[in-house]
C-alpha positions in Angstrom: -27.9 -61.0 -83.3 -27.1 -57.3 -84.5 -30.1 -55.3 -85.3 -30.4 -53.6 -88.7 -30.5 -49.8 -88.2 -31.3 -49.2 -91.7 -34.5 -51.3 -91.8 -37.3 -49.4 -93.6 -40.4 -51.2 -92.0 -42.1 -48.5 -90.1 -45.5 -49.9 -88.8 -48.9 -48.2 -89.3 -47.6 -45.7 -91.8 -45.7 -43.7 -89.1 -42.7 -41.8 -89.9 -43.3 -41.9 -93.5 -43.8 -38.2 -94.3 -41.3 -35.5 -93.3 -43.7 -32.8 -92.3 -46.9 -34.8 -91.2 -47.5 -37.6 -88.7 -49.6 -40.5 -89.7 -52.7 -39.0 -88.3 -52.2 -35.9 -90.5 -51.1 -33.7 -87.6 -48.2 -31.3 -88.0 -44.9 -32.9 -87.1 -42.7 -31.4 -84.4 -39.9 -29.3 -85.9 -37.1 -27.2 -84.8 -35.6 -24.0 -86.3 -31.9 -23.6 -86.1 -30.7 -21.1 -83.5 -27.3 -20.8 -83.1 -23.9 -22.7 -83.7 -22.4 -24.8 -80.8 -20.4 -27.0 -83.2 -20.2 -28.9 -86.4 -19.9 -32.7 -86.6 -18.3 -34.5 -89.4 -18.9 -38.2 -90.1 -15.7 -39.9 -91.3 -17.5 -42.9 -92.8 -19.1 -46.1 -91.7 -16.1 -48.4 -91.9 -14.6 -49.5 -88.6 -12.2 -52.3 -87.4 -15.0 -53.5 -85.1 -18.6 -54.7 -85.7 -20.2 -53.9 -82.3 -23.7 -55.0 -81.3 -26.1 -52.1 -81.0 -23.8 -49.8 -82.8 -25.7 -46.6 -83.7 -24.3 -46.5 -87.2 -24.0 -50.2 -87.8 -20.4 -49.5 -88.6 -18.1 -52.4 -89.5 -15.1 -53.3 -91.7 -17.5 -53.9 -94.7 -20.1 -51.3 -94.3 -19.7 -48.9 -96.9 -23.1 -47.2 -96.8 -21.2 -43.9 -96.0 -17.9 -43.6 -97.7 -14.8 -42.0 -96.3 -14.9 -38.1 -96.4 -11.7 -36.8 -98.0 -9.4 -34.0 -96.9 -10.6 -31.7 -99.8 -14.3 -32.3 -98.8 -13.6 -31.6 -95.2 -11.5 -28.4 -96.0 -14.5 -27.0 -97.9 -16.7 -27.4 -94.8 -14.1 -26.1 -92.5 -13.6 -22.9 -94.4 -17.4 -22.3 -94.4 -17.5 -23.2 -90.7 -14.8 -20.6 -90.0 -16.7 -18.0 -92.1 -19.8 -18.7 -89.9 -18.0 -18.5 -86.6 -18.4 -22.2 -85.5 -16.0 -22.7 -82.7 -15.8 -26.5 -82.6 -15.4 -29.5 -85.0 -16.4 -32.9 -83.8 -15.5 -36.2 -85.6 -17.1 -39.5 -85.3 -17.6 -42.7 -87.4 -17.2 -45.5 -88.0 -13.7 -45.4 -86.4 -12.1 -42.1 -87.6 -8.6 -43.6 -87.7 -9.9 -46.4 -90.2 -10.3 -43.5 -92.6 -6.9 -43.3 -94.2 -7.4 -39.5 -94.7 -8.1 -38.6 -91.1 -4.6 -38.0 -89.7 -4.3 -35.2 -92.3 -8.0 -34.1 -91.7 -7.2 -33.7 -88.0 -4.0 -31.8 -88.7 -5.9 -29.3 -90.9 -8.7 -29.0 -88.3 -6.2 -28.1 -85.6 -4.1 -25.9 -87.8 -7.2 -23.7 -88.7 -7.5 -23.0 -85.0 -10.7 -25.0 -84.2 -11.5 -26.7 -81.0 -12.0 -30.4 -81.7 -13.6 -33.4 -80.2 -12.7 -36.8 -81.4 -14.8 -40.0 -80.8 -12.6 -43.2 -81.1 -12.4 -46.8 -79.9 -8.6 -46.5 -79.3 -7.9 -49.8 -80.6 -5.8 -51.0 -83.6 -6.5 -48.2 -86.0 -5.5 -45.7 -83.4 -2.3 -47.5 -82.8 -1.5 -47.7 -86.4 -2.5 -44.2 -87.7 -3.3 -42.0 -84.6 -1.0 -42.5 -81.7 1.8 -40.3 -83.0 -0.7 -37.7 -84.2 -2.6 -37.4 -80.9 0.6 -37.4 -78.9 2.0 -34.5 -81.1 -1.1 -32.5 -80.8 -1.5 -33.1 -77.1 2.2 -32.1 -76.5 1.5 -28.9 -78.6 -1.4 -27.9 -76.4 -4.0 -27.9 -79.1 -7.6 -27.8 -78.0 -8.3 -31.5 -78.6 -10.7 -33.7 -76.6 -10.5 -37.4 -77.0 -13.7 -39.3 -76.1 -13.0 -43.0 -75.8 -15.7 -45.8 -76.3 -15.7 -48.0 -73.2 -19.3 -49.3 -73.3 -19.4 -50.8 -69.8 -17.1 -51.3 -66.8 -17.5 -55.1 -66.9 -15.1 -56.4 -69.6 -17.3 -59.4 -70.5 -20.1 -57.0 -71.5 -17.8 -54.5 -73.3 -16.1 -57.3 -75.4 -18.6 -60.1 -75.7 -21.4 -60.8 -78.2 -24.3 -63.1 -77.3 -23.7 -64.1 -73.7 -24.4 -67.7 -72.7 -26.7 -68.5 -69.8 -23.9 -68.7 -67.3 -22.5 -65.3 -68.2 -25.7 -63.2 -68.5 -25.3 -60.2 -66.3 -28.2 -59.4 -64.1 -28.3 -56.2 -62.0 -30.7 -55.2 -59.2 -32.1 -51.8 -59.2 -32.5 -50.9 -55.6 -35.7 -48.6 -56.0 -36.9 -49.2 -59.5 -39.2 -46.4 -60.6 -41.3 -48.6 -63.0 -44.0 -50.9 -62.1 -42.1 -53.4 -59.8 -39.3 -54.0 -62.3 -36.3 -54.5 -60.1 -33.6 -55.5 -62.3 -32.3 -55.1 -65.9 -29.9 -57.4 -67.5 -27.5 -57.9 -70.5 -28.0 -61.2 -72.5 -26.0 -59.5 -75.2 -22.7 -57.7 -74.9 -21.3 -55.0 -77.1 -19.1 -57.2 -79.1 -15.9 -55.1 -78.9 -13.8 -58.2 -79.1 -11.5 -60.1 -76.9 -8.7 -58.1 -75.5 -10.1 -54.7 -76.5 -11.3 -53.5 -72.9 -7.7 -53.6 -71.8 -6.4 -52.3 -75.1 -8.7 -49.3 -74.8 -8.0 -48.6 -71.3 -4.1 -49.0 -71.9 -4.3 -46.5 -74.8 -6.3 -44.1 -72.9 -4.0 -44.3 -70.0 -1.0 -43.6 -72.5 -2.9 -40.5 -73.8 -3.5 -39.2 -70.3 0.0 -39.6 -69.4 1.0 -37.7 -72.6 -1.3 -34.7 -71.4 -4.3 -35.6 -73.6 -7.7 -34.2 -72.7 -9.7 -37.4 -72.4 -13.2 -38.6 -71.6 -15.1 -41.8 -71.7 -18.4 -42.8 -73.3 -20.5 -45.8 -72.1 -23.9 -47.3 -73.3 -27.0 -48.5 -71.7 -28.6 -52.0 -72.4 -30.9 -52.9 -75.1 -34.6 -51.7 -74.5 -33.8 -49.8 -71.3 -34.9 -46.2 -71.6 -36.6 -43.4 -69.8 -36.5 -43.6 -65.9 -35.3 -47.0 -65.9 -32.2 -45.9 -67.9 -31.6 -43.2 -65.4 -31.6 -45.8 -62.6 -29.1 -47.8 -64.8 -26.9 -44.8 -65.1 -27.0 -44.2 -61.3 -25.9 -47.7 -60.7 -23.3 -48.0 -63.3 -21.5 -44.6 -62.8 -19.9 -45.8 -59.5 -18.7 -49.0 -61.3 -17.0 -46.8 -63.8 -15.5 -44.5 -61.2 -14.0 -47.6 -59.3 -12.5 -48.7 -62.7 -11.0 -45.4 -63.3 -9.4 -45.1 -59.9 -8.0 -48.7 -60.1 -6.3 -47.7 -63.5 -4.9 -44.4 -62.1 -7.2 -42.1 -63.8 -8.9 -39.2 -61.9 -12.0 -40.3 -60.1 -13.9 -37.4 -61.8 -12.8 -38.4 -65.4 -15.5 -37.0 -67.6 -18.1 -39.8 -68.3 -21.2 -40.0 -70.5 -23.5 -42.9 -70.7 -25.8 -42.9 -73.8 -29.2 -44.8 -74.0 -30.2 -47.5 -76.4 -31.9 -45.7 -79.4 -33.4 -48.7 -81.2 -33.8 -48.7 -84.8 -35.9 -47.0 -87.7 -38.3 -50.0 -87.5 -39.1 -49.7 -83.9 -42.8 -49.4 -83.7 -43.3 -48.5 -80.1 -42.3 -44.9 -80.4 -44.8 -42.1 -80.6 -44.7 -39.6 -83.3 -44.3 -36.1 -81.8 -46.7 -33.4 -83.1 -45.9 -29.7 -83.1 -48.8 -29.1 -80.7 -47.2 -31.6 -78.2 -43.8 -30.0 -78.9 -45.1 -26.6 -77.9 -47.6 -27.4 -75.1 -46.9 -30.7 -73.5 -43.2 -31.2 -73.5 -41.0 -28.8 -71.4 -39.3 -26.1 -73.3 -36.0 -27.0 -71.6 -36.1 -30.4 -73.5 -36.2 -28.9 -76.9 -33.7 -26.2 -76.1 -31.3 -29.0 -75.5 -31.8 -30.8 -78.8 -28.7 -31.0 -80.9 -30.6 -29.9 -84.1 -31.1 -26.5 -82.7 -27.3 -25.7 -82.5 -25.4 -28.4 -84.5 -25.3 -30.0 -88.0 -23.4 -33.1 -89.3 -21.7 -33.5 -92.6 -21.6 -37.1 -94.1 -21.4 -38.7 -97.5 -24.0 -41.4 -98.0 -23.1 -43.8 -100.8 -26.9 -43.6 -101.9 -29.6 -41.0 -101.5 -33.3 -42.0 -102.0 -32.1 -45.3 -103.5 -29.8 -43.6 -106.0 -26.0 -43.5 -106.2 -24.7 -40.4 -104.3 -21.1 -38.9 -104.1 -22.0 -35.6 -102.7 -21.5 -34.6 -98.9 -24.7 -34.0 -97.3 -25.6 -31.9 -94.1 -28.0 -33.5 -91.6 -29.5 -32.2 -88.5 -27.6 -34.3 -86.0 -25.4 -37.3 -85.4 -28.1 -40.0 -85.1 -30.2 -39.8 -88.3 -27.8 -39.7 -91.3 -29.1 -42.9 -92.6 -32.6 -41.4 -93.0 -32.1 -39.5 -96.3 -35.3 -37.7 -96.2 -33.9 -35.6 -93.2 -30.9 -34.3 -95.2 -31.0 -30.4 -95.1 -28.8 -29.5 -98.0 -25.2 -29.5 -99.3 -24.0 -26.5 -97.5 -23.8 -25.4 -93.9 -25.8 -22.1 -94.8 -28.5 -23.9 -96.6 -28.9 -26.2 -93.6 -29.3 -23.3 -91.2 -32.2 -22.0 -93.3 -34.2 -25.2 -92.9 -36.0 -26.6 -89.9 -35.4 -29.9 -88.6 -38.3 -32.2 -88.2 -38.4 -35.0 -85.6 -39.2 -37.5 -88.3 -37.3 -40.4 -87.0 -38.2 -42.9 -84.1 -34.6 -42.3 -82.7 -35.4 -38.6 -82.3 -37.9 -39.7 -79.5 -35.8 -42.3 -78.0 -32.3 -40.7 -78.0 -33.2 -37.0 -77.5 -36.6 -36.5 -76.2 -37.2 -39.5 -73.9 -33.5 -40.3 -73.4 -32.6 -36.7 -72.8 -29.2 -37.4 -74.5 -26.9 -35.4 -76.7 -23.6 -36.3 -78.3 -22.3 -32.7 -77.5 -20.1 -32.0 -74.6 -22.1 -28.8 -74.0 
């Protein structure tokens, strides 16, 4: 069963107000410090409907429409004026957006560094292969991050696993209260054959000189120190897979934690006092909202139809319309980002994760 990331049921009145916690305390917030990169959301449509997808993307999800070349160009010009060095694209599946090959051409022709997140399946083969090969051959600054959720193809491809295929993994020295294993009862539902397909296309790009990396994900409900144990156990499995397929053993790899949903009620609100006195400064210096923004085009805003691109503090909260920071990059820089969503805690603070390469 896929969870609904857009659920609005937050328990006990928490996460209802942007600037205040449920107990009236001042909510943690972060000022914008400097530009590392700009993210652009290509839309929620995707050829796949993966379990645990951070954006609930699917072929039918139109909650964020495709961004156009003209809209993207407007933000690229502003980004260039602001001295932003890098543009990052995510979705949905970027190549499911019919405008994306032209968007990518424009981005690289304007001289930006570029990071592209893609599942490297059918849309890439239809719309992206020739484009990425051409840009790789030209030596453009293009990084391609492929989604490979787990080194076990049954987990990467499968949905609900039957009892015979549930994957249980021992944790040699569990840090939490005697818990000595984690398990997958649900795979990521990438679809039969797509494990091999992604690896084949990744190998093809590598052979063509493409700068490639891989992104994996952690199991449902596993966070904090247990997630770190999961990473330590899983990375060697990925490394063995890479070497068996002819990739460098040190191929760049990132594993992201489960971030739950907006309806999760087991996540604490973070007050400004805690932010400044209890949580290490290094944690907050690493938050994406200090140094990035993301442009997206939600089909609705506050329940009303919307057709305008909006700027959000980061990649994980664009479905929370209260967190929009304006319609231009300059406007968004002038506003502080409030940690007003449960996923701010799960992904960034407790998970220590960032979608950035830096």
